[in-house]
C-alpha positions as CSV (number, residue, x, y, z in Angstrom):
1,M,14.0,-12.8,0.8
2,V,11.7,-10.8,3.1
3,K,14.5,-8.5,4.6
4,T,16.1,-8.0,1.3
5,F,12.7,-6.9,-0.4
6,A,11.8,-4.6,2.5
7,A,15.1,-3.0,2.7
8,V,14.9,-2.2,-1.1
9,L,11.6,-0.6,-0.6
10,L,12.3,1.2,2.6
11,A,15.7,2.7,1.2
12,S,13.9,4.0,-1.7
13,S,11.0,5.6,0.1
14,I,13.4,7.9,2.2
15,A,15.6,8.9,-0.6
16,G,16.4,12.5,-0.9
17,C,14.8,14.9,-3.7
18,G,16.9,17.3,-5.6
19,N,16.1,20.6,-7.4
20,G,15.6,20.5,-11.1
21,S,13.8,22.1,-14.0
22,T,10.1,21.4,-14.7
23,P,9.6,19.1,-17.7
24,P,8.2,20.4,-20.8
25,S,4.3,20.5,-21.2
26,P,2.9,17.5,-22.8
27,S,2.0,17.4,-26.3
28,P,-1.8,17.5,-27.4
29,A,-1.7,13.7,-28.0
30,T,-0.8,12.8,-24.3
31,A,-2.9,10.6,-22.3
32,V,-2.5,12.9,-19.3
33,Q,-5.5,15.3,-18.9
34,R,-4.4,18.7,-17.6
35,M,-6.5,20.4,-14.7
36,H,-8.8,23.3,-15.6
37,A,-9.1,24.3,-11.9
38,R,-6.6,23.3,-9.1
39,P,-8.0,21.3,-6.5
40,A,-7.5,22.6,-2.9
41,Y,-4.4,20.8,-1.6
42,N,-3.3,21.2,2.1
43,L,-0.3,19.6,4.1
44,L,-2.0,18.6,7.1
45,Y,0.8,17.4,9.3
46,S,4.6,17.0,9.2
47,F,6.1,14.1,11.1
48,E,9.0,15.1,13.2
49,G,10.7,11.8,12.8
50,G,11.4,10.8,16.4
51,N,8.8,9.8,19.0
52,D,6.0,10.7,16.8
53,G,6.8,8.5,13.9
54,R,8.7,8.6,10.6
55,D,7.8,7.2,7.2
56,P,3.9,6.6,7.1
57,H,4.4,3.9,4.4
58,A,1.3,2.0,4.8
59,G,-2.3,2.9,4.3
60,P,-4.9,4.1,3.4
61,L,-5.9,5.7,6.6
62,I,-9.0,4.6,8.4
63,K,-11.7,6.7,10.3
64,V,-13.1,5.7,13.5
65,K,-15.4,7.8,15.3
66,G,-14.3,11.0,13.6
67,T,-10.6,10.4,14.1
68,L,-8.0,9.0,11.4
69,Y,-5.8,6.3,12.5
70,G,-2.6,4.8,10.6
71,T,1.0,3.7,11.1
72,T,4.8,4.6,10.5
73,V,7.3,2.3,9.8
74,Y,9.9,4.0,12.0
75,G,10.1,6.2,15.0
76,G,8.2,6.2,18.2
77,G,9.3,6.0,22.0
78,P,10.2,5.7,24.5
79,C,11.7,2.1,23.5
80,R,13.7,-0.5,25.1
81,A,16.4,0.2,22.6
82,R,16.9,2.7,19.7
83,C,13.4,3.9,18.7
84,F,13.1,2.5,15.2
85,G,10.0,0.2,15.7
86,G,7.4,2.4,14.2
87,T,4.0,3.6,15.7
88,V,0.5,3.5,15.5
89,F,-0.9,7.1,15.2
90,A,-4.0,9.1,15.6
91,I,-4.8,12.4,13.6
92,T,-7.9,14.6,13.7
93,P,-9.2,16.2,10.5
94,S,-7.9,19.4,11.7
95,G,-4.3,17.9,12.0
96,N,-3.8,17.1,15.8
97,E,-1.6,14.1,15.7
98,S,-0.9,11.6,18.8
99,V,1.0,8.4,19.0
100,V,-1.4,5.6,20.1
101,H,1.3,3.0,20.5
102,S,5.0,2.7,20.0
103,F,6.2,-0.7,18.9
104,E,9.1,-2.3,20.9
105,S,8.2,-0.3,24.0
106,S,6.2,-3.1,25.3
107,P,5.8,-6.0,25.5
108,K,8.9,-7.9,25.3
109,D,7.8,-9.7,21.9
110,D,6.1,-6.9,20.4
111,G,6.0,-6.5,16.6
112,K,8.2,-4.1,14.7
113,N,7.9,-1.9,11.6
114,P,4.4,-1.9,10.5
115,R,4.0,-1.6,6.9
116,S,0.5,-2.3,6.9
117,G,-2.8,0.0,7.4
118,L,-5.3,-0.8,10.0
119,V,-8.8,-2.2,10.2
120,D,-11.4,-1.6,12.6
121,V,-12.7,-4.7,14.5
122,A,-15.2,-4.2,17.1
123,G,-13.8,-1.1,18.2
124,R,-10.2,-2.5,18.0
125,L,-7.6,-1.5,15.4
126,Y,-5.9,-4.5,14.1
127,G,-2.8,-4.5,11.9
128,T,0.6,-6.3,11.2
129,T,4.3,-5.7,11.6
130,V,6.9,-6.9,8.9
131,K,9.4,-7.7,11.5
132,G,9.3,-8.7,15.3
133,G,7.1,-11.0,17.3
134,A,8.1,-13.8,19.6
135,A,9.2,-16.3,17.0
136,P,13.0,-16.9,16.7
137,C,12.9,-15.8,13.0
138,Y,11.6,-12.3,13.9
139,C,9.0,-12.9,11.0
140,G,6.3,-10.4,12.0
141,A,3.1,-10.0,14.0
142,V,-0.5,-9.5,14.0
143,F,-1.4,-6.9,16.8
144,K,-4.5,-5.2,18.1
145,V,-4.8,-2.0,19.8
146,T,-7.3,0.1,21.5
147,R,-7.8,3.5,20.6
148,S,-6.5,4.5,24.0
149,G,-3.1,2.5,23.3
150,A,-3.6,-0.9,25.0
151,E,-1.8,-3.2,22.4
152,A,-1.2,-7.1,22.2
153,V,0.2,-9.4,19.9
154,L,-2.3,-12.0,18.6
155,H,0.0,-14.0,16.6
156,S,3.8,-14.2,15.8
157,F,4.7,-15.6,12.5
158,A,7.2,-18.5,12.5
159,G,8.2,-18.9,8.8
160,E,7.7,-22.2,6.9
161,P,4.9,-23.8,7.0
162,D,3.5,-20.6,8.6
163,G,3.6,-17.3,6.9
164,S,6.5,-14.8,7.1
165,G,6.7,-11.1,6.7
166,P,2.8,-9.7,6.6
167,E,3.4,-6.6,4.2
168,Y,0.1,-4.6,3.7
169,G,-3.4,-4.7,5.1
170,L,-6.0,-6.9,6.7
171,L,-9.6,-7.8,5.7
172,N,-12.3,-8.0,8.2
173,V,-15.1,-10.6,7.3
174,G,-17.4,-11.0,10.2
175,G,-15.0,-10.7,12.9
176,T,-12.3,-13.1,11.1
177,V,-9.4,-11.2,9.8
178,Y,-7.5,-12.1,6.7
179,G,-4.1,-11.0,5.3
180,T,-1.4,-12.1,3.4
181,T,2.6,-12.7,4.1
182,W,5.2,-12.0,1.6
183,S,6.8,-15.4,2.1
184,G,6.6,-18.5,4.3
185,G,4.0,-21.1,4.0
186,T,4.2,-24.6,2.7
187,N,6.5,-23.5,-0.3
188,N,7.8,-20.3,0.9
189,Y,6.0,-18.3,-1.7
190,G,3.8,-16.5,0.6
191,T,0.3,-17.1,2.2
192,V,-3.3,-16.1,2.8
193,F,-4.0,-16.3,6.5
194,A,-6.9,-16.1,8.8
195,I,-7.0,-15.0,12.4
196,T,-9.7,-14.8,14.9
197,A,-10.2,-12.2,17.6
198,S,-8.7,-14.6,20.3
199,G,-5.6,-15.0,18.0
200,Q,-6.3,-18.4,16.5
201,E,-4.3,-18.3,13.2
202,T,-4.7,-20.5,10.3
203,V,-2.8,-20.6,6.8
204,V,-5.8,-20.6,4.3
205,Y,-3.6,-20.9,1.4
206,S,0.0,-21.5,0.4
207,F,1.1,-20.1,-2.8
208,A,3.1,-22.5,-4.9
209,G,4.9,-20.0,-7.5
210,S,4.4,-20.2,-11.4
211,P,2.0,-20.8,-12.8
212,D,0.3,-20.0,-9.5
213,G,1.0,-16.9,-7.6
214,A,3.7,-15.8,-5.6
215,Q,4.7,-13.2,-3.0
216,P,1.4,-11.4,-2.3
217,Q,1.4,-8.2,-0.7
218,A,-2.1,-6.7,-0.7
219,A,-4.8,-7.9,1.5
220,P,-7.7,-9.7,-0.3
221,I,-11.3,-8.0,-0.9
222,N,-14.5,-10.1,-0.2
223,V,-16.9,-10.2,-3.1
224,N,-20.1,-12.0,-2.2
225,G,-18.2,-14.5,-0.1
226,T,-15.4,-15.0,-2.3
227,L,-11.8,-13.6,-1.7
228,Y,-10.1,-11.7,-4.5
229,G,-6.4,-10.5,-4.3
230,T,-3.1,-10.1,-6.2
231,T,0.3,-11.5,-6.1
232,T,3.3,-9.6,-7.0
233,E,5.0,-12.4,-8.9
234,G,4.2,-15.9,-10.1
235,G,1.8,-16.4,-12.9
236,A,2.0,-18.2,-16.3
237,N,3.8,-15.2,-18.0
238,C,7.4,-13.6,-17.7
239,G,9.0,-16.8,-16.2
240,S,12.4,-15.1,-16.9
241,I,11.7,-12.4,-14.0
242,G,10.0,-14.5,-11.7
243,G,6.4,-13.9,-13.2
244,C,4.5,-10.9,-13.6
245,G,2.0,-11.5,-11.0
246,T,-1.6,-12.7,-10.7
247,V,-5.1,-11.8,-9.8
248,F,-6.6,-14.8,-7.6
249,T,-9.8,-16.0,-6.2
250,L,-9.9,-17.8,-2.9
251,T,-12.7,-19.5,-0.9
252,P,-12.6,-19.2,3.0
253,S,-12.1,-23.0,2.8
254,G,-8.9,-22.5,0.9
255,A,-9.9,-23.4,-2.9
256,E,-7.7,-21.3,-4.8
257,A,-7.6,-20.3,-8.4
258,V,-5.6,-17.8,-10.8
259,L,-8.0,-15.7,-12.4
260,Y,-5.6,-13.7,-14.5
261,S,-1.9,-13.7,-15.2
262,F,-0.5,-10.4,-16.2
263,K,1.6,-10.5,-19.3
264,G,3.8,-7.4,-18.8
265,G,5.3,-5.6,-22.0
266,K,3.7,-2.5,-23.6
267,T,0.1,-3.8,-23.6
268,D,-0.4,-5.1,-20.2
269,G,0.8,-4.4,-16.5
270,R,3.0,-6.4,-14.3
271,N,3.9,-6.6,-10.7
272,P,0.7,-5.5,-8.6
273,M,2.3,-4.3,-5.3
274,Q,0.6,-3.3,-2.0
275,A,-2.7,-2.1,-3.7
276,R,-5.9,-4.2,-3.1
277,L,-8.5,-4.5,-5.6
278,L,-11.5,-2.1,-5.5
279,D,-15.1,-3.6,-6.5
280,V,-17.0,-1.0,-8.3
281,N,-20.6,-2.5,-9.3
282,G,-18.9,-6.0,-9.9
283,T,-16.1,-4.9,-11.8
284,L,-12.6,-5.0,-10.0
285,Y,-9.9,-2.2,-10.4
286,G,-6.5,-2.0,-9.5
287,T,-2.7,-0.8,-10.2
288,T,0.4,-2.6,-11.3
289,R,3.7,-1.0,-10.5
290,Y,5.3,-1.9,-14.0
291,G,4.3,-2.6,-17.5
292,G,2.3,-0.7,-19.9
293,K,3.3,1.5,-22.7
294,H,6.4,3.0,-20.7
295,D,6.8,0.2,-18.5
296,R,5.9,2.7,-15.3
297,G,2.6,0.9,-14.2
298,T,-1.1,0.9,-15.1
299,V,-4.5,1.0,-14.1
300,F,-6.5,-2.1,-15.0
301,S,-10.0,-3.3,-14.6
302,I,-10.9,-6.9,-14.4
303,T,-14.3,-8.8,-14.4
304,T,-15.1,-11.7,-12.0
305,A,-14.8,-13.8,-15.0
306,G,-11.3,-12.8,-15.8
307,K,-11.5,-10.3,-18.5
308,E,-8.6,-7.8,-17.9
309,T,-8.4,-4.5,-19.5
310,V,-5.6,-1.8,-19.3
311,L,-7.3,1.8,-18.7
312,H,-4.1,3.9,-18.4
313,S,-0.4,3.5,-18.9
314,F,1.7,5.8,-16.7
315,G,4.7,7.5,-17.7
316,G,3.6,10.4,-20.3
317,S,5.2,13.8,-19.7
318,G,4.1,15.1,-16.5
319,D,2.2,12.0,-15.5
320,G,2.7,9.8,-12.4
321,V,4.7,6.7,-12.5
322,L,5.2,3.4,-10.4
323,P,1.7,3.3,-8.4
324,Y,2.1,1.3,-5.3
325,G,-1.4,2.1,-3.7
326,G,-5.0,1.2,-4.3
327,L,-7.8,3.3,-5.8
328,R,-10.6,4.9,-4.1
329,D,-14.2,5.4,-5.8
330,V,-15.6,8.8,-5.0
331,N,-18.9,9.6,-7.0
332,G,-18.0,7.0,-9.7
333,A,-14.3,8.4,-10.4
334,L,-11.3,6.6,-9.1
335,Y,-8.6,8.4,-7.4
336,G,-5.1,7.1,-6.4
337,T,-1.6,8.0,-6.1
338,T,1.8,7.2,-7.7
339,S,5.1,6.9,-5.9
340,N,6.9,8.9,-8.4
341,G,6.6,11.0,-11.5
342,G,4.6,14.4,-11.8
343,S,5.7,18.0,-12.9
344,V,8.1,18.6,-10.0
345,A,11.6,17.5,-10.8
346,C,13.0,15.2,-7.7
347,G,15.8,13.4,-8.9
348,V,16.3,10.2,-10.9
349,R,15.2,7.0,-9.4
350,Y,14.4,3.8,-11.0
351,G,16.2,4.5,-14.2
352,N,15.3,7.8,-16.0
353,V,12.2,8.5,-13.8
354,H,11.7,11.9,-12.2
355,G,9.3,13.3,-9.8
356,C,8.3,13.0,-6.2
357,G,4.7,11.4,-7.1
358,T,1.3,12.4,-7.7
359,V,-2.5,12.2,-6.8
360,F,-4.5,11.2,-9.8
361,K,-8.2,10.9,-10.8
362,I,-9.1,8.4,-13.6
363,T,-12.6,7.6,-14.9
364,T,-13.6,4.0,-15.5
365,S,-13.1,4.5,-19.3
366,G,-9.5,5.5,-18.7
367,E,-9.4,9.5,-18.8
368,E,-6.7,10.5,-16.2
369,T,-6.0,13.8,-14.7
370,V,-3.1,14.6,-12.3
371,L,-4.4,16.3,-9.5
372,H,-1.3,17.3,-7.6
373,S,2.4,16.9,-7.9
374,F,4.5,16.4,-5.0
375,G,8.1,17.6,-4.4
376,N,7.7,21.4,-4.1
377,P,9.6,23.0,-1.2
378,G,7.9,21.9,2.2
379,D,5.8,19.6,0.5
380,G,5.7,15.8,0.8
381,K,7.5,13.2,-1.4
382,Y,6.9,9.8,-2.4
383,P,3.2,8.6,-1.6
384,Y,3.0,4.9,-1.4
385,A,-0.5,4.5,0.3
386,G,-3.8,5.0,-1.2
387,L,-6.5,7.4,0.1
388,I,-9.4,7.8,2.1
389,N,-12.5,9.9,1.3
390,V,-14.0,11.8,4.4
391,K,-17.1,13.8,3.4
392,G,-15.7,14.7,-0.1
393,T,-12.1,15.4,1.3
394,L,-9.2,12.9,0.3
395,Y,-6.8,12.2,3.0
396,G,-3.5,10.5,2.4
397,T,0.3,10.2,3.4
398,A,3.6,10.7,1.8
399,T,6.6,8.5,3.2
400,A,9.0,11.5,3.0
401,G,9.2,15.4,2.8
402,G,7.4,17.8,5.1
403,A,9.3,20.1,7.5
404,K,11.7,17.3,8.8
405,D,11.7,15.1,5.7
406,A,10.0,12.5,7.8
407,G,6.7,12.1,5.8
408,I,3.3,14.0,6.0
409,V,-0.3,13.5,6.1
410,F,-2.2,15.6,3.5
411,T,-5.7,16.6,2.4
412,L,-7.0,17.1,-1.1
413,S,-10.6,18.4,-2.1
414,P,-11.0,17.5,-5.9
């Protein structure tokens, strides 16, 4: 299941864009708010697609001592075989990029294909790879790497009853790192795991499938000692399609509860993907890939008591569609990306959906603005990751596009 799911996402993330006409302007009744002043957008770096990496799918970037760090799913070198293992890279705010580590170059049982962003733990960068490791199943790994490039695999996932296929992101709670695996665990519906700095891994919880959650992708967040997270599938609703997903709570000792089961349809979202939740003054915010008025994704809020509200349904004319990444709070407004949609035609994917993706802004009351549409010549395409705020400037990545169609790093000053 892991390989099939990953292959679908990776194939879609590097699909090419065609030329086309700009969609008509939205009617006055549209929920998409048009810009009065164009924000300052800059393509900071174009990946070459070889030794320096290709397909920066994960995110958001993290900032450590003035430098930004991230991962690419492919690229890197020199490798033991063909250089498809991916990289950890560094980039300065001025756009000077360097490769910190190329996966599969060393050691022998290194991870492969990092789809997760990084977390800083006492000056070391921690992350996961969806494949690779020392286990025979090649089920992925947790790694740590210094900023100078000394890398070590902390844990190799082994499948049931351990996890398999860690997808997106980690959480540092007092030196213990938490994450999720897409499958594996006691029931093969995925896990939440914890790992110490010495590499001692523990499965904190194994998901059980509907009405429990299933197939988590995003890392949980910590709210006053309780972990909150999402699962892409499972829950009490949408049984015919494997469940619409959940928001769950979990104590560090492993007591789990479903806080909310998404309903799908035109009034609710479904299938939250790699986007971790965002805590803003005790209310949690997130995105779903599907559901809502146009079945093209939503932004939602949920209280810690389980009251959920759809703030915005994506898919109006010129709007973004299919959000994967999480949200970023900047002075009380939320910023994020959509993997498709926008005002620049970019071929047809996922049905009758046009556009190479957007950066958007949304208020906590639901007023949404498209800040940038990707896909113009030389620009990036398909931003899957969320954003990082560095002194009022947002930094992000797009998985394709740029000079070599290998992805980009961009900045936007709203």
